[in-house]
Residue, then its C-alpha position, 0 to 999 in steps of 0.5 A: m500500500r505504501k508503495i502504491i501511494l508513493t507511486l501515485g504521488i510521484l505520478i501526480s507530482s510529475n504531471a502537475f509540474a510537467d514541462g511546458a511547451f515554452d519552458g526555459v530560455n526563449a528568444q523571439v522577434g516580432i513585427g507589426f503595426a503601431n502608433l507613436a504619439s506625443e502629448n506635449n505642452w508649450s508655455g504661451y502656446g497650449n497643448y498638443k497631441y501629435g501622433e503617427k502610425a508606423f510599422l515596428g519590430n521588436a526583439s526579446l529574450g526571456y524565460s518561461y516556467k510552467l507553475t502547475n498543469q495549466f498556469n505559467i509565468a514568464a519574464n522577458a526583456f525587449y527592445g523595439f526598432g523601426s520608425d521613430k516618428s511620432g507626429g508633428r507638422p512636417d511642412d512647418y520647418n520640418t517640425i517632427y517629434k520622435t519617440k525612440d530607444v524603446w525598451g522594457v521588462v515584462i512579466e507575463p502570467g499565463y494559462y495553458f488552454s492546451e499543451n501547445t497553446l498559451g494565453f497570457l497577460k503582459i504587465g511591465y516597465a518600459n523606457a524611451s527617449s523623445e525629442f522635438i526637431d525642426s529646421r531651426s531648433k531642437s528640444d531633447y526631452g530625455s528619457s521617460d519611464g512607462f507602464l506597459y500592459g497588454f496580452g498575447v497568445k503563443q502557439a507551439l509549431q514543433d519542438h522549440l519553435y513557436f509563433g504568436v500574436e500580441a498587443y500592448q500599449i505603453d503609457f510613458s510619464k511626462s518628461d521634465s520641462v526644457y526650454n526652447v530658445r527659438y520659441s522662448s517657451n518651456t515645453n514637456n512631452k508625454p510619449s505613448v506607443t500602441y502596438g499589435g503584431l505577430t511573433l516568431g520564437y525559439n525555445f532553448g530550454s524545454d525538454y517538451k516533445y511536441e505532439s500536434d493537438k488532436n484535431n478530429h473534430p474541428g469546426a467548434f466555431n461553425g455557424v452564427n456568432a456574436q461577440f463583444g470586444l474591449g481594448f485600447a486604441e489610438k486614433s490618428s488624423r493626417s490633416d491638411w490645413p493651411y495655417g501660416s507656413s504649415n499645411r500638414y498636421d499629424v495628430s492622434d489621441k489614445g483611448s478605450l474602444a469597444n466593438l460589437s460584431v455578428g458573423y458566420s464561421y465555417n470550417f473546410h478541409n478539416q483544419f481550415n476555416i473561413a469567417t466573415n463578420l460585421f462590426y461597429a466600434l464605440g468609445s473614445n472618438q478623440a483623434g488629436e489636438w493642436r494648440s488646445s483649440y483644434k480637436w480632431k475626432i473620428k467616429d461611427v467606425w464600422g466595417l466588414s471583415i473576412e477572416p481566413g483561419y486555421y484550427f490548431s486544435d479542436s477548440t483553438l482557431g488562429y486567423l487573419k483579418t482583412g476587410y473594409a471599414m468606414a468612419s466619419s471625421e471632423v475637427v472642432a474649433s471655435g468658429d472654424n469647425a470642419h466636417y470631413g464626411t465619411t471615408g472608407g479604407f482597408l482593415y488588416g490584422m490577426g487574432f485567436k479564438q479559444l472555445l471555453t464551453d459548447n457555445i462561449y469563447i474568448g479571444l484576442e485580436t489586433y488590427q489597423i484601419d487605414l482610411s482614405k483621404s477625405k474630399t476637400v471641405i471648407s471650414e467655418g473660418g474659410s480654410a480649404t482642408t482635408n483629413k486622412p484618418s486611421l486607427t490602431y486597436g488591440g483588445l480582448t473578445i468574448g463571444y457566443k456561438f449560436 
């Protein structure tokens, strides 16, 4: 009896703390879409919220450990690279803001939905430097500390090799004030980064042997579904507005965004899937600010997406998002309002869905919407102006399959 109990204890213990697919040291690279923003103040002038969309990459080195049969903890250090432009007025003496040298340390508490699929939250510290540059002056704001938050999914492909999707936002602290001689003004800056992208990684340490999750009954998401999403977003406006020597304004603002969608999903050839859905977004409509008096807005965002996907297990679906979206935009200013009307544009992104019960699922998705330039309109103050809106989003979803 004693030997049986001891044997059972060893088996239970070894199962509870079995090697995870991502255990050990890992290295990964990521690439995706982003928005870099600069919220700043100039004494004697006012508040400004500049920003610009971009493509970014990142490289990270970390360690992952499976705590129990399903719970995981990981930590990594990362460095971001790519575009560093974060808005400005490029026609006004080539005035631009930059956010650069972004790095950080992240903790990722996670949950194994299957032996090969890990979902996780991202919480951490980040640092970046920022600056203002034009053809006649420069203001170096120095380094700003920041709080990083987000989420992601990793999917093992074979022994040691994995890929995933992640989205995060970094809110940096306000810099110290610096003095700009040309404008005779004290100025400070508060950068931010909104990011969503794909990752590809290699695990150096795990003894885990990859076995494909059984996929005998794909189609868990077949049929009509409805879902709700909630996340973070950055809305941007590239606006042509003649004012003095300046014509173009690259502005943006971050905020929370929700979306509602209804769609239909169908699997074919066993593991492949195709889905389509109609969505409407609601939440913050702020999309940039200039000199405290001109405020851009993007609202009534809706669209139709097609989502080609792949079943990694009977209950785990990864997919790409492609589609068409529409939104209206405007600038609000005392005595100088301008309504740009509705424009359409291309939506692209990616996501994961994980079935929890027969009908309920959760997931994450991140996407970018690049809307076309509006027609030229005349503001209330008599200026001819256009606008080209865009939106960067990352969020969690919960859905019901009918």
